[in-house]
FIKOLZA-1660 file (N, C-alpha, C; in steps of 0.1 Angstrom, whole numbers, plus 5000, padded with zeros to 4 digits):
% residues 238
   i   px   py   pz ch aa at
   1 2206 5730 6761  A  M  N
   1 2192 5725 6761  A  M CA
   1 2191 5714 6751  A  M  C
   2 2183 5704 6756  A  V  N
   2 2180 5692 6747  A  V CA
   2 2170 5696 6737  A  V  C
   3 2172 5694 6724  A  G  N
   3 2163 5698 6714  A  G CA
   3 2154 5687 6708  A  G  C
   4 2159 5680 6699  A  S  N
   4 2151 5670 6691  A  S CA
   4 2148 5658 6700  A  S  C
   5 2138 5650 6696  A  P  N
   5 2135 5637 6703  A  P CA
   5 2146 5628 6703  A  P  C
   6 2154 5628 6692  A  D  N
   6 2166 5619 6691  A  D CA
   6 2176 5623 6702  A  D  C
   7 2178 5636 6704  A  E  N
   7 2187 5640 6715  A  E CA
   7 2183 5636 6729  A  E  C
   8 2169 5637 6731  A  K  N
   8 2164 5633 6744  A  K CA
   8 2166 5618 6746  A  K  C
   9 2163 5611 6735  A  S  N
   9 2164 5596 6736  A  S CA
   9 2179 5592 6739  A  S  C
  10 2188 5599 6733  A  A  N
  10 2202 5596 6735  A  A CA
  10 2206 5599 6749  A  A  C
  11 2201 5610 6755  A  L  N
  11 2204 5613 6769  A  L CA
  11 2198 5602 6778  A  L  C
  12 2186 5598 6775  A  Q  N
  12 2180 5588 6784  A  Q CA
  12 2187 5575 6783  A  Q  C
  13 2192 5571 6771  A  R  N
  13 2200 5559 6770  A  R CA
  13 2213 5560 6778  A  R  C
  14 2219 5571 6777  A  G  N
  14 2231 5574 6785  A  G CA
  14 2229 5573 6799  A  G  C
  15 2218 5579 6804  A  S  N
  15 2214 5579 6818  A  S CA
  15 2212 5565 6823  A  S  C
  16 2205 5557 6816  A  V  N
  16 2202 5543 6821  A  V CA
  16 2215 5535 6821  A  V  C
  17 2224 5537 6811  A  R  N
  17 2236 5530 6810  A  R CA
  17 2245 5534 6822  A  R  C
  18 2246 5547 6825  A  E  N
  18 2254 5551 6836  A  E CA
  18 2249 5546 6849  A  E  C
  19 2235 5546 6851  A  R  N
  19 2229 5541 6863  A  R CA
  19 2233 5526 6865  A  R  C
  20 2233 5518 6854  A  L  N
  20 2236 5504 6855  A  L CA
  20 2251 5502 6859  A  L  C
  21 2260 5510 6854  A  V  N
  21 2274 5509 6858  A  V CA
  21 2276 5513 6872  A  V  C
  22 2270 5524 6876  A  E  N
  22 2271 5528 6890  A  E CA
  22 2265 5518 6900  A  E  C
  23 2253 5512 6896  A  A  N
  23 2247 5502 6904  A  A CA
  23 2256 5490 6905  A  A  C
  24 2262 5486 6894  A  A  N
  24 2271 5474 6895  A  A CA
  24 2283 5477 6904  A  A  C
  25 2288 5489 6903  A  V  N
  25 2299 5492 6912  A  V CA
  25 2295 5492 6927  A  V  C
  26 2283 5496 6930  A  E  N
  26 2278 5497 6943  A  E CA
  26 2274 5483 6948  A  E  C
  27 2268 5474 6940  A  V  N
  27 2265 5461 6944  A  V CA
  27 2278 5453 6947  A  V  C
  28 2288 5455 6939  A  L  N
  28 2301 5449 6941  A  L CA
  28 2307 5454 6954  A  L  C
  29 2307 5467 6957  A  R  N
  29 2313 5472 6969  A  R CA
  29 2306 5467 6981  A  R  C
  30 2293 5466 6981  A  V  N
  30 2285 5462 6993  A  V CA
  30 2284 5447 6995  A  V  C
  31 2282 5440 6984  A  H  N
  31 2278 5426 6985  A  H CA
  31 2289 5416 6979  A  H  C
  32 2299 5422 6972  A  G  N
  32 2309 5413 6967  A  G CA
  32 2306 5407 6954  A  G  C
  33 2315 5400 6948  A  P  N
  33 2314 5394 6934  A  P CA
  33 2303 5384 6933  A  P  C
  34 2299 5377 6943  A  G  N
  34 2289 5367 6943  A  G CA
  34 2275 5372 6939  A  G  C
  35 2273 5385 6942  A  E  N
  35 2260 5391 6939  A  E CA
  35 2260 5399 6925  A  E  C
  36 2270 5398 6918  A  M  N
  36 2271 5405 6905  A  M CA
  36 2263 5397 6895  A  M  C
  37 2250 5399 6896  A  K  N
  37 2240 5392 6887  A  K CA
  37 2231 5402 6881  A  K  C
  38 2226 5399 6869  A  V  N
  38 2218 5408 6861  A  V CA
  38 2206 5414 6869  A  V  C
  39 2199 5405 6876  A  R  N
  39 2187 5409 6883  A  R CA
  39 2191 5418 6895  A  R  C
  40 2201 5414 6902  A  R  N
  40 2205 5422 6914  A  R CA
  40 2210 5436 6910  A  R  C
  41 2217 5437 6899  A  I  N
  41 2222 5450 6894  A  I CA
  41 2211 5459 6889  A  I  C
  42 2202 5453 6881  A  S  N
  42 2191 5460 6875  A  S CA
  42 2182 5466 6886  A  S  C
  43 2180 5458 6896  A  E  N
  43 2171 5463 6907  A  E CA
  43 2178 5475 6914  A  E  C
  44 2191 5474 6916  A  E  N
  44 2198 5485 6923  A  E CA
  44 2197 5498 6914  A  E  C
  45 2197 5496 6901  A  A  N
  45 2197 5507 6892  A  A CA
  45 2183 5512 6889  A  A  C
  46 2173 5505 6894  A  G  N
  46 2159 5509 6891  A  G CA
  46 2156 5507 6876  A  G  C
  47 2161 5496 6870  A  A  N
  47 2159 5494 6856  A  A CA
  47 2155 5479 6854  A  A  C
  48 2151 5476 6842  A  S  N
  48 2147 5462 6839  A  S CA
  48 2159 5454 6836  A  S  C
  49 2158 5441 6837  A  T  N
  49 2169 5432 6834  A  T CA
  49 2172 5433 6819  A  T  C
  50 2162 5436 6811  A  I  N
  50 2164 5438 6796  A  I CA
  50 2173 5449 6794  A  I  C
  51 2173 5459 6802  A  A  N
  51 2182 5471 6800  A  A CA
  51 2196 5467 6800  A  A  C
  52 2200 5457 6808  A  V  N
  52 2214 5453 6809  A  V CA
  52 2218 5447 6795  A  V  C
  53 2209 5439 6790  A  Y  N
  53 2213 5433 6777  A  Y CA
  53 2212 5443 6765  A  Y  C
  54 2203 5453 6767  A  H  N
  54 2202 5463 6756  A  H CA
  54 2214 5472 6756  A  H  C
  55 2219 5475 6767  A  H  N
  55 2230 5485 6768  A  H CA
  55 2244 5478 6767  A  H  C
  56 2245 5466 6772  A  F  N
  56 2258 5459 6773  A  F CA
  56 2259 5446 6765  A  F  C
  57 2248 5441 6761  A  G  N
  57 2249 5428 6754  A  G CA
  57 2247 5416 6764  A  G  C
  58 2255 5416 6774  A  D  N
  58 2255 5406 6784  A  D CA
  58 2262 5410 6797  A  D  C
  59 2261 5402 6807  A  L  N
  59 2267 5406 6820  A  L CA
  59 2282 5408 6819  A  L  C
  60 2288 5400 6812  A  Q  N
  60 2303 5401 6811  A  Q CA
  60 2307 5415 6806  A  Q  C
  61 2300 5420 6796  A  H  N
  61 2304 5433 6791  A  H CA
  61 2301 5444 6801  A  H  C
  62 2291 5442 6809  A  L  N
  62 2288 5452 6820  A  L CA
  62 2299 5452 6830  A  L  C
  63 2304 5440 6833  A  L  N
  63 2315 5438 6843  A  L CA
  63 2328 5445 6837  A  L  C
  64 2330 5444 6824  A  I  N
  64 2341 5451 6818  A  I CA
  64 2340 5466 6821  A  I  C
  65 2328 5471 6819  A  E  N
  65 2326 5485 6822  A  E CA
  65 2329 5489 6837  A  E  C
  66 2326 5479 6846  A  V  N
  66 2329 5481 6860  A  V CA
  66 2344 5482 6862  A  V  C
  67 2351 5473 6855  A  V  N
  67 2366 5473 6856  A  V CA
  67 2371 5486 6850  A  V  C
  68 2366 5490 6839  A  N  N
  68 2370 5503 6833  A  N CA
  68 2368 5515 6843  A  N  C
  69 2356 5515 6849  A  R  N
  69 2353 5525 6859  A  R CA
  69 2363 5525 6870  A  R  C
  70 2366 5513 6875  A  G  N
  70 2376 5512 6886  A  G CA
  70 2389 5519 6882  A  G  C
  71 2394 5516 6870  A  F  N
  71 2407 5522 6866  A  F CA
  71 2406 5537 6864  A  F  C
  72 2394 5541 6859  A  S  N
  72 2392 5556 6858  A  S CA
  72 2392 5562 6872  A  S  C
  73 2386 5556 6882  A  M  N
  73 2386 5561 6895  A  M CA
  73 2401 5561 6901  A  M  C
  74 2408 5551 6898  A  L  N
  74 2422 5550 6903  A  L CA
  74 2430 5561 6896  A  L  C
  75 2428 5563 6883  A  R  N
  75 2436 5573 6876  A  R CA
  75 2433 5587 6882  A  R  C
  76 2421 5590 6886  A  A  N
  76 2417 5602 6892  A  A CA
  76 2425 5604 6905  A  A  C
  77 2426 5593 6913  A  E  N
  77 2434 5594 6925  A  E CA
  77 2448 5597 6923  A  E  C
  78 2454 5590 6913  A  L  N
  78 2468 5592 6910  A  L CA
  78 2471 5606 6905  A  L  C
  79 2462 5611 6897  A  L  N
  79 2463 5625 6892  A  L CA
  79 2462 5635 6904  A  L  C
  80 2454 5632 6913  A  D  N
  80 2453 5641 6925  A  D CA
  80 2466 5640 6933  A  D  C
  81 2472 5629 6934  A  A  N
  81 2485 5628 6941  A  A CA
  81 2496 5635 6934  A  A  C
  82 2495 5635 6921  A  A  N
  82 2505 5642 6913  A  A CA
  82 2503 5657 6914  A  A  C
  83 2491 5662 6914  A  A  N
  83 2488 5676 6914  A  A CA
  83 2490 5682 6928  A  A  C
  84 2489 5674 6938  A  S  N
  84 2490 5679 6952  A  S CA
  84 2504 5680 6957  A  S  C
  85 2513 5674 6950  A  N  N
  85 2527 5673 6955  A  N CA
  85 2537 5677 6943  A  N  C
  86 2547 5685 6947  A  V  N
  86 2556 5690 6937  A  V CA
  86 2567 5680 6933  A  V  C
  87 2574 5674 6943  A  E  N
  87 2585 5666 6941  A  E CA
  87 2581 5652 6936  A  E  C
  88 2587 5647 6925  A  P  N
  88 2583 5634 6919  A  P CA
  88 2583 5623 6929  A  P  C
  89 2593 5623 6938  A  E  N
  89 2594 5612 6948  A  E CA
  89 2583 5612 6958  A  E  C
  90 2578 5624 6962  A  V  N
  90 2567 5625 6971  A  V CA
  90 2554 5621 6963  A  V  C
  91 2553 5625 6951  A  Q  N
  91 2542 5620 6942  A  Q CA
  91 2541 5605 6942  A  Q  C
  92 2552 5599 6940  A  L  N
  92 2552 5584 6939  A  L CA
  92 2548 5577 6952  A  L  C
  93 2554 5582 6963  A  F  N
  93 2549 5577 6976  A  F CA
  93 2534 5579 6978  A  F  C
  94 2530 5591 6974  A  S  N
  94 2515 5594 6976  A  S CA
  94 2507 5585 6967  A  S  C
  95 2512 5582 6955  A  M  N
  95 2504 5573 6946  A  M CA
  95 2504 5559 6952  A  M  C
  96 2514 5555 6958  A  A  N
  96 2514 5542 6965  A  A CA
  96 2503 5541 6975  A  A  C
  97 2502 5552 6983  A  L  N
  97 2491 5553 6993  A  L CA
  97 2477 5553 6987  A  L  C
  98 2476 5559 6975  A  C  N
  98 2463 5559 6968  A  C CA
  98 2459 5545 6963  A  C  C
  99 2469 5538 6958  A  V  N
  99 2466 5524 6954  A  V CA
  99 2462 5516 6966  A  V  C
 100 2469 5517 6977  A  R  N
 100 2466 5510 6989  A  R CA
 100 2452 5514 6994  A  R  C
 101 2449 5527 6993  A  G  N
 101 2436 5532 6998  A  G CA
 101 2425 5526 6991  A  G  C
 102 2426 5525 6978  A  M  N
 102 2416 5519 6970  A  M CA
 102 2414 5504 6973  A  M  C
 103 2425 5497 6975  A  A  N
 103 2424 5483 6978  A  A CA
 103 2418 5481 6991  A  A  C
 104 2420 5490 7001  A  R  N
 104 2414 5489 7014  A  R CA
 104 2400 5493 7014  A  R  C
 105 2397 5504 7007  A  G  N
 105 2384 5510 7008  A  G CA
 105 2373 5504 6999  A  G  C
 106 2378 5498 6988  A  N  N
 106 2369 5491 6978  A  N CA
 106 2375 5479 6974  A  N  C
 107 2377 5469 6983  A  P  N
 107 2385 5457 6979  A  P CA
 107 2380 5448 6968  A  P  C
 108 2366 5447 6968  A  H  N
 108 2361 5439 6957  A  H CA
 108 2363 5445 6943  A  H  C
 109 2362 5458 6942  A  L  N
 109 2364 5464 6930  A  L CA
 109 2379 5463 6926  A  L  C
 110 2388 5465 6935  A  Y  N
 110 2402 5463 6933  A  Y CA
 110 2405 5449 6928  A  Y  C
 111 2400 5439 6935  A  D  N
 111 2402 5425 6931  A  D CA
 111 2397 5423 6917  A  D  C
 112 2385 5428 6913  A  M  N
 112 2380 5426 6900  A  M CA
 112 2388 5433 6889  A  M  C
 113 2393 5444 6892  A  M  N
 113 2402 5451 6883  A  M CA
 113 2414 5443 6879  A  M  C
 114 2419 5436 6888  A  F  N
 114 2432 5429 6886  A  F CA
 114 2429 5414 6885  A  F  C
 115 2417 5410 6883  A  G  N
 115 2414 5396 6880  A  G CA
 115 2416 5387 6892  A  G  C
 116 2415 5392 6904  A  L  N
 116 2417 5385 6916  A  L CA
 116 2404 5379 6922  A  L  C
 117 2393 5382 6916  A  S  N
 117 2380 5377 6921  A  S CA
 117 2374 5368 6910  A  S  C
 118 2363 5361 6913  A  T  N
 118 2357 5351 6904  A  T CA
 118 2351 5358 6892  A  T  C
 119 2347 5371 6894  A  R  N
 119 2340 5379 6883  A  R CA
 119 2350 5388 6876  A  R  C
 120 2363 5386 6879  A  G  N
 120 2373 5395 6874  A  G CA
 120 2374 5394 6858  A  G  C
 121 2376 5405 6852  A  T  N
 121 2377 5405 6837  A  T CA
 121 2390 5410 6832  A  T  C
 122 2399 5415 6841  A  Y  N
 122 2411 5421 6836  A  Y CA
 122 2422 5410 6834  A  Y  C
 123 2428 5410 6823  A  R  N
 123 2440 5401 6821  A  R CA
 123 2450 5410 6813  A  R  C
 124 2463 5407 6815  A  A  N
 124 2473 5415 6807  A  A CA
 124 2471 5414 6792  A  A  C
 125 2466 5402 6788  A  A  N
 125 2465 5400 6774  A  A CA
 125 2452 5404 6768  A  A  C
 126 2444 5411 6776  A  A  N
 126 2430 5415 6771  A  A CA
 126 2432 5425 6760  A  A  C
 127 2423 5426 6750  A  P  N
 127 2424 5435 6739  A  P CA
 127 2425 5449 6744  A  P  C
 128 2432 5458 6737  A  A  N
 128 2434 5472 6741  A  A CA
 128 2421 5479 6742  A  A  C
 129 2411 5475 6735  A  T  N
 129 2398 5482 6735  A  T CA
 129 2389 5478 6746  A  T  C
 130 2394 5468 6754  A  V  N
 130 2385 5463 6765  A  V CA
 130 2390 5469 6778  A  V  C
 131 2399 5462 6785  A  T  N
 131 2404 5468 6798  A  T CA
 131 2418 5472 6798  A  T  C
 132 2426 5469 6788  A  R  N
 132 2440 5472 6788  A  R CA
 132 2442 5487 6788  A  R  C
 133 2434 5495 6780  A  K  N
 133 2436 5509 6778  A  K CA
 133 2433 5516 6792  A  K  C
 134 2422 5513 6798  A  P  N
 134 2419 5520 6811  A  P CA
 134 2431 5517 6821  A  P  C
 135 2436 5505 6821  A  F  N
 135 2447 5502 6830  A  F CA
 135 2459 5511 6826  A  F  C
 136 2462 5511 6813  A  S  N
 136 2473 5519 6808  A  S CA
 136 2472 5534 6811  A  S  C
 137 2460 5539 6810  A  D  N
 137 2458 5553 6813  A  D CA
 137 2461 5556 6828  A  D  C
 138 2458 5547 6837  A  A  N
 138 2461 5549 6851  A  A CA
 138 2476 5548 6853  A  A  C
 139 2481 5537 6847  A  Y  N
 139 2496 5534 6848  A  Y CA
 139 2504 5546 6843  A  Y  C
 140 2500 5552 6832  A  E  N
 140 2507 5563 6826  A  E CA
 140 2510 5575 6836  A  E  C
 141 2500 5577 6845  A  V  N
 141 2502 5588 6855  A  V CA
 141 2514 5584 6864  A  V  C
 142 2515 5572 6868  A  L  N
 142 2526 5567 6876  A  L CA
 142 2539 5568 6868  A  L  C
 143 2538 5564 6855  A  A  N
 143 2550 5563 6847  A  A CA
 143 2556 5577 6844  A  A  C
 144 2547 5587 6843  A  R  N
 144 2552 5601 6841  A  R CA
 144 2560 5606 6853  A  R  C
 145 2554 5603 6865  A  A  N
 145 2561 5607 6877  A  A CA
 145 2575 5600 6878  A  A  C
 146 2575 5587 6874  A  C  N
 146 2587 5580 6875  A  C CA
 146 2598 5585 6865  A  C  C
 147 2593 5590 6853  A  Q  N
 147 2603 5596 6844  A  Q CA
 147 2608 5609 6849  A  Q  C
 148 2599 5617 6855  A  D  N
 148 2603 5629 6861  A  D CA
 148 2614 5627 6872  A  D  C
 149 2612 5616 6880  A  L  N
 149 2622 5613 6890  A  L CA
 149 2635 5609 6883  A  L  C
 150 2634 5600 6873  A  A  N
 150 2646 5596 6866  A  A CA
 150 2654 5607 6859  A  A  C
 151 2647 5617 6855  A  S  N
 151 2653 5629 6848  A  S CA
 151 2658 5640 6858  A  S  C
 152 2655 5638 6871  A  S  N
 152 2658 5648 6881  A  S CA
 152 2673 5648 6885  A  S  C
 153 2680 5637 6882  A  G  N
 153 2694 5636 6886  A  G CA
 153 2696 5631 6900  A  G  C
 154 2685 5628 6907  A  R  N
 154 2687 5624 6921  A  R CA
 154 2690 5609 6922  A  R  C
 155 2687 5602 6912  A  I  N
 155 2689 5587 6912  A  I CA
 155 2698 5583 6901  A  I  C
 156 2702 5570 6901  A  D  N
 156 2711 5565 6891  A  D CA
 156 2704 5559 6879  A  D  C
 157 2691 5556 6881  A  V  N
 157 2683 5549 6870  A  V CA
 157 2677 5559 6861  A  V  C
 158 2679 5558 6848  A  E  N
 158 2674 5567 6838  A  E CA
 158 2661 5563 6831  A  E  C
 159 2657 5550 6833  A  D  N
 159 2646 5544 6826  A  D CA
 159 2634 5546 6835  A  D  C
 160 2625 5556 6832  A  G  N
 160 2613 5558 6840  A  G CA
 160 2603 5546 6840  A  G  C
 161 2603 5539 6828  A  E  N
 161 2594 5528 6827  A  E CA
 161 2598 5516 6836  A  E  C
 162 2611 5514 6837  A  L  N
 162 2616 5504 6846  A  L CA
 162 2612 5507 6860  A  L  C
 163 2614 5520 6864  A  I  N
 163 2610 5524 6878  A  I CA
 163 2595 5521 6880  A  I  C
 164 2587 5525 6871  A  A  N
 164 2572 5524 6872  A  A CA
 164 2569 5509 6873  A  A  C
 165 2575 5500 6865  A  A  N
 165 2571 5486 6866  A  A CA
 165 2575 5480 6880  A  A  C
 166 2586 5484 6885  A  Q  N
 166 2591 5479 6898  A  Q CA
 166 2582 5485 6909  A  Q  C
 167 2579 5498 6909  A  L  N
 167 2571 5503 6920  A  L CA
 167 2557 5498 6919  A  L  C
 168 2551 5497 6907  A  W  N
 168 2537 5491 6906  A  W CA
 168 2537 5477 6912  A  W  C
 169 2547 5469 6909  A  S  N
 169 2547 5455 6914  A  S CA
 169 2549 5455 6929  A  S  C
 170 2557 5464 6934  A  L  N
 170 2559 5465 6948  A  L CA
 170 2546 5468 6956  A  L  C
 171 2539 5478 6951  A  V  N
 171 2527 5483 6958  A  V CA
 171 2516 5472 6956  A  V  C
 172 2514 5467 6944  A  H  N
 172 2504 5457 6942  A  H CA
 172 2507 5444 6950  A  H  C
 173 2519 5440 6951  A  G  N
 173 2522 5429 6960  A  G CA
 173 2519 5432 6974  A  G  C
 174 2523 5444 6979  A  F  N
 174 2520 5447 6993  A  F CA
 174 2505 5447 6996  A  F  C
 175 2497 5453 6987  A  V  N
 175 2483 5454 6991  A  V CA
 175 2476 5441 6989  A  V  C
 176 2481 5432 6981  A  S  N
 176 2475 5419 6979  A  S CA
 176 2478 5410 6992  A  S  C
 177 2490 5411 6997  A  L  N
 177 2494 5404 7009  A  L CA
 177 2487 5410 7021  A  L  C
 178 2486 5423 7021  A  E  N
 178 2478 5429 7033  A  E CA
 178 2464 5425 7033  A  E  C
 179 2458 5424 7021  A  A  N
 179 2444 5421 7020  A  A CA
 179 2442 5406 7025  A  A  C
 180 2452 5398 7023  A  A  N
 180 2451 5384 7027  A  A CA
 180 2454 5382 7042  A  A  C
 181 2457 5393 7049  A  G  N
 181 2460 5392 7063  A  G CA
 181 2474 5388 7067  A  G  C
 182 2483 5389 7058  A  H  N
 182 2497 5384 7061  A  H CA
 182 2505 5394 7069  A  H  C
 183 2500 5407 7070  A  F  N
 183 2507 5417 7078  A  F CA
 183 2499 5420 7091  A  F  C
 184 2490 5412 7095  A  D  N
 184 2482 5415 7107  A  D CA
 184 2490 5416 7120  A  D  C
 185 2501 5409 7120  A  D  N
 185 2509 5409 7132  A  D CA
 185 2519 5421 7132  A  D  C
 186 2519 5429 7122  A  H  N
 186 2528 5440 7121  A  H CA
 186 2523 5453 7126  A  H  C
 187 2511 5453 7131  A  G  N
 187 2505 5466 7135  A  G CA
 187 2501 5474 7123  A  G  C
 188 2506 5486 7122  A  D  N
 188 2504 5495 7111  A  D CA
 188 2512 5490 7099  A  D  C
 189 2506 5484 7090  A  A  N
 189 2514 5478 7079  A  A CA
 189 2521 5488 7070  A  A  C
 190 2514 5500 7069  A  V  N
 190 2520 5510 7060  A  V CA
 190 2533 5515 7066  A  V  C
 191 2533 5517 7079  A  L  N
 191 2545 5522 7086  A  L CA
 191 2556 5511 7088  A  L  C
 192 2551 5499 7090  A  A  N
 192 2560 5488 7093  A  A CA
 192 2566 5481 7081  A  A  C
 193 2558 5481 7070  A  V  N
 193 2562 5474 7058  A  V CA
 193 2563 5482 7045  A  V  C
 194 2552 5489 7042  A  L  N
 194 2552 5496 7029  A  L CA
 194 2562 5507 7028  A  L  C
 195 2561 5516 7038  A  A  N
 195 2570 5528 7037  A  A CA
 195 2585 5524 7037  A  A  C
 196 2589 5516 7047  A  P  N
 196 2603 5512 7047  A  P CA
 196 2607 5505 7034  A  P  C
 197 2599 5496 7029  A  M  N
 197 2602 5489 7017  A  M CA
 197 2603 5499 7005  A  M  C
 198 2594 5508 7004  A  A  N
 198 2595 5518 6993  A  A CA
 198 2608 5527 6995  A  A  C
 199 2611 5531 7007  A  V  N
 199 2623 5539 7009  A  V CA
 199 2635 5531 7005  A  V  C
 200 2636 5518 7009  A  T  N
 200 2647 5510 7006  A  T CA
 200 2649 5508 6991  A  T  C
 201 2637 5508 6984  A  H  N
 201 2637 5506 6969  A  H CA
 201 2643 5519 6963  A  H  C
 202 2639 5531 6968  A  M  N
 202 2644 5543 6963  A  M CA
 202 2660 5544 6965  A  M  C
 203 2664 5539 6977  A  V  N
 203 2678 5539 6980  A  V CA
 203 2685 5530 6969  A  V  C
 204 2679 5519 6966  A  G  N
 204 2684 5510 6956  A  G CA
 204 2686 5517 6942  A  G  C
 205 2677 5527 6940  A  F  N
 205 2678 5534 6927  A  F CA
 205 2689 5545 6928  A  F  C
 206 2695 5547 6940  A  G  N
 206 2706 5557 6941  A  G CA
 206 2702 5569 6950  A  G  C
 207 2690 5569 6955  A  E  N
 207 2685 5581 6963  A  E CA
 207 2692 5580 6977  A  E  C
 208 2694 5592 6983  A  D  N
 208 2698 5594 6996  A  D CA
 208 2687 5589 7006  A  D  C
 209 2691 5580 7016  A  R  N
 209 2681 5574 7024  A  R CA
 209 2673 5585 7032  A  R  C
 210 2680 5595 7037  A  T  N
 210 2674 5605 7045  A  T CA
 210 2663 5613 7037  A  T  C
 211 2667 5616 7025  A  Y  N
 211 2658 5623 7016  A  Y CA
 211 2646 5614 7012  A  Y  C
 212 2648 5601 7010  A  A  N
 212 2637 5592 7006  A  A CA
 212 2628 5591 7018  A  A  C
 213 2633 5589 7030  A  A  N
 213 2625 5588 7042  A  A CA
 213 2617 5601 7044  A  A  C
 214 2623 5612 7042  A  H  N
 214 2615 5625 7043  A  H CA
 214 2604 5626 7033  A  H  C
 215 2606 5621 7021  A  S  N
 215 2596 5621 7010  A  S CA
 215 2585 5612 7014  A  S  C
 216 2588 5601 7020  A  A  N
 216 2577 5591 7025  A  A CA
 216 2569 5598 7036  A  A  C
 217 2576 5604 7045  A  S  N
 217 2568 5611 7056  A  S CA
 217 2559 5622 7051  A  S  C
 218 2564 5630 7041  A  T  N
 218 2556 5640 7035  A  T CA
 218 2544 5634 7029  A  T  C
 219 2545 5623 7022  A  A  N
 219 2534 5617 7015  A  A CA
 219 2524 5612 7025  A  A  C
 220 2529 5606 7036  A  L  N
 220 2520 5601 7047  A  L CA
 220 2512 5612 7053  A  L  C
 221 2518 5624 7055  A  E  N
 221 2511 5635 7060  A  E CA
 221 2500 5640 7050  A  E  C
 222 2504 5640 7038  A  W  N
 222 2494 5644 7027  A  W CA
 222 2482 5635 7028  A  W  C
 223 2485 5622 7028  A  W  N
 223 2474 5612 7028  A  W CA
 223 2465 5614 7040  A  W  C
 224 2471 5616 7052  A  K  N
 224 2464 5617 7064  A  K CA
 224 2454 5628 7064  A  K  C
 225 2456 5639 7057  A  H  N
 225 2448 5650 7057  A  H CA
 225 2439 5652 7045  A  H  C
 226 2439 5642 7036  A  R  N
 226 2431 5644 7024  A  R CA
 226 2418 5636 7025  A  R  C
 227 2409 5639 7016  A  D  N
 227 2396 5632 7016  A  D CA
 227 2398 5617 7012  A  D  C
 228 2390 5609 7019  A  R  N
 228 2390 5594 7015  A  R CA
 228 2380 5591 7005  A  R  C
 229 2383 5592 6992  A  K  N
 229 2374 5590 6982  A  K CA
 229 2369 5575 6981  A  K  C
 230 2378 5566 6984  A  F  N
 230 2374 5552 6983  A  F CA
 230 2368 5546 6996  A  F  C
 231 2372 5552 7007  A  D  N
 231 2367 5546 7020  A  D CA
 231 2353 5552 7023  A  D  C
 232 2343 5546 7018  A  R  N
 232 2330 5551 7019  A  R CA
 232 2324 5547 7033  A  R  C
 233 2330 5538 7040  A  N  N
 233 2325 5534 7053  A  N CA
 233 2332 5541 7064  A  N  C
 234 2342 5550 7061  A  G  N
 234 2349 5557 7071  A  G CA
 234 2358 5549 7080  A  G  C
 235 2362 5537 7075  A  S  N
 235 2370 5528 7084  A  S CA
 235 2384 5528 7081  A  S  C
 236 2389 5535 7071  A  E  N
 236 2403 5534 7067  A  E CA
 236 2411 5543 7076  A  E  C
 237 2422 5537 7081  A  E  N
 237 2432 5544 7089  A  E CA
 237 2446 5541 7084  A  E  C
 238 2454 5551 7086  A  I  N
 238 2469 5549 7082  A  I CA
 238 2476 5545 7095  A  I  C
% end
């Protein structure tokens, strides 16, 4: 129960701040980076334009919070993939599908998270207190699964960080090219490009091809039957 006026005031401030972040995420999802303006976001949140400056200082710092929220959302997806599957290899294939699902279901947010849109704020050299830590928190989920795989004895590579860096690059490259339409002639790009590429990469690490292909199929089945947290329009298909 809220007691003192100070506690009530703190809750109200937190509520307005959260509404502004959620509104910014929604404006970005529906209208794209071109509409990420103080007035548009404050209207969506049911707040005054002054509230943006009061809680964030300026629009840029609100956008940083949007990026942070995006990485928090992605981390939750990766954790779900890890918790829903036992084998590290299946976890990794599932995480790849989660990253792709976010890029497809919320493309403007994904672009902003990685600095691919005009309002993007993420850069690898950003201060750790800004957007680097949220990225690292999400990345760490992938890295743990990679280290589990490296320690399993199934592959020849022992450096989980190296595996994580390669797999993240593989998936990010795929979803960026897919978003640009480069795989439109391949039908189902996941089945035609992403899954075979990931399987081949696992084989390169020393995994048995049949086992890697089975892990990919298991992950695809998991994804097919799970909730689509990022696809709010119901349009995502595998």
